[in-house]
N, C-alpha and C positions, 0 to 999 in steps of 0.2 A: 505492500500502500503506498503510499504515497504520505515524505512524512515532513517535516520541517524543516528539517534536513537537507531535504530534497526543493525544494523551493532557492535557498542561498547555491546553486546551483545557476540559478535561469538570469539571467540578464534583463537590461534594466524596458528592453522593447517585450520581451516576455515575457516578462511579467507585468508588465500595460497590457496585455492584449488579456490576461489570467481575468484580471479587476475588471477589462470593460467587457466580460462577458455579463447577460444580466443573470443569465441561469447557473448558479453556483456549479454541481453539474456541470455544466459547458463550462467554466471558468476550473474543474479540478481536471477535462479530460485533459485542454489544451492542455495546461501545466503538465501533465503525464505526459505526454504524448514529448516535449521538449526536453523533458527530463532521460523516459527512455533513450533522444534520442539522443543528446549528449551521451550519456554513460553509455550508449551502442555505439559509438560515433567512437569514443575514445581507447574505449575495447583495441578498437581492431589498430587506430593509431601508434598509440602508447606513450596517452595525454593527458591531462590532467582535465577534464569533465567543464568545472566554471573558468576554466584560461581558452576554451572551443571559444573563437566566430562565427557565431549562425546566423545567416543574412538568409531576407526569404524576399529576394526581389520580386516588383512583381515586368511582367513586363507590357503589361498597358495603362498604370497610373506608378505611385512614388510609397502605396502604401505595399509596409511588408507582410503581408499574404501571399508573395510567389512560393514557387516550387524550395524548398529548404536546401543547400552548401555552408560544408563546413571551407572557411578561409584557408586559406595554405596548405591544403591541402589538397589527394584522387581520392579519399572517402567520395559515395557517394549516397545519400541519404531519401528515404520520406517515409511523410508520415501520415496514415490516413484516422479515424475512429470516429465513431459510430453507434449511440446507445450507448450500456457501455462494458467495449472493447474498443480498448486502443492500441494501434499497428502501425510497427517502428519495421524502414526495410536498413538495412544497411551494407555496403560492400565494395570495396576497393577495383570490380570487375569495370564498371563499365553503368552507365546509370542506370537507371531502376526507379521503377514505381510500384507500387502499392497501395488498395486498394481493399475496405469488407467493410462489411453494409448488414442490419442487421433487416429479416425477411419481413417483409409485411404487403398485406394485397389493398392497402391504404392508398388512393392514387394511384395502381397504377396505369389505366387508362388513360391520365396526361400524358406519365414518362413514356409511353413505351413507341408513341411519333417518333418523341425526339430521341431515342436510347436506339434503335430494335433499325435493322436495314431490313430494304422488303423478303429478305432468302432465313431471316433468323425468326426461326417459330420456337412460342412461351404454351410447356404443357399448363402452366403450373406457375403460383408466383416464385419459388423458388430459382428455373430455369430462366425469369427477367432478371435477375440479383448477379447472375452467375452472369448473362448477359453485360454487364452494369461496368460490373466490375473490375473483370478485364480488358474493360474499354477505359473507364477511369484508369486503372495500373496504366496502359500506352500512355493514355494522352498527358499521364505524369512524370510518368520516362524519357518520353520526349519533352514535357515542360511544357505546349503549345498552351496544356494548359484546357476552355472555353473555347479555346480560338478555331478547335476543330470536334465540329458536328462529332458527338459516341456514336452518331447516324452512319457516318463515313467511313468511317474503320470497322470493322469489319471481322468477326473473327466468327471458332470451332463450336459448330452445335451446342448448346451447355448442358447436351448429353456423351459429347466427345470432347477426349485430352485435352489442357487449351492450349489454342495456336491462335497467331494471329494469321488471318488472313494475305489482310490488308489496309494500311494505315494512306493517308493524302504523304504526299512525303518525302516514306518510308521505299523503301529497293527490296525487296521481296528477300525472305532469308535474311532480317537486320537487325530482328528479335527473338528473344526465347519468350516461355509465360507458362504460368502454374501456377494452379489453381490454393488456394489453402482450407488448410480448416482451420475458422477461429471461434471450433465449437454452435455448439445447440441452439442452432434458430437463427443464424450467421450464413454468411460464406464471403471469402477473401478471394483476392487476387494479385499474381507478382511482375513483372512484367523485367524482362534488364535487357537494354540494350546490345548484345550479344549475340549469333548467327547460334549458336552451343551454351544452355544454361548449366551456369555453374555448382557445386554443389549447393544447396540450401536448407540449412535448418533455421527447426520454428521450434521455438524457446522462449518460456513464457515468461513474462519483462520481471516476473518476484526475485528472477534468479537473479537478477542487474541492482535491483534496489533493493535487497538484502546487503549484499555486495559492498553499496554503498552506504550504509544507513550504516 
């Protein structure tokens, strides 16, 4: 769990983001994601997590809400959170994107047309979120975000292993993808901008948090 000493790792921008959240739970998730990102990146780099400079430059405005980057390092990071899940990906291999979503049937009719391509078929609500997390992980890895419509990012069938079919501006085979297991009621996906998927180790963030407390 997030403790007071963990909050000391955050910089003023991260602290401000936490305090600006109207919902306390959202603020705690934001802080938890920032702390786990720092701990994970520091473990790869071999550095002090509090000493890392993490920036989130947006390509469209000056607000610090873009893809996170660890300044002065070759490590790549990505963050996602939904309901009571927080996911952080860290690698030194290539740019990476991660996404996690809670499965729900609320508001799906409004989302399907904005997310799915014409041949992407949904048999149940979970299928939709499999597509969504895969696509979100792609645009997070590329850093394009919502500048590329998700319906233009095509992935394999929800019933098949995760694979990027095509994405505007990307050559074939430029990315590898993996479905994750965030626990019951959730789905997740990971994309690495490398033709071969590196070894992926999925672990509970509690291990990192306990070691740093």
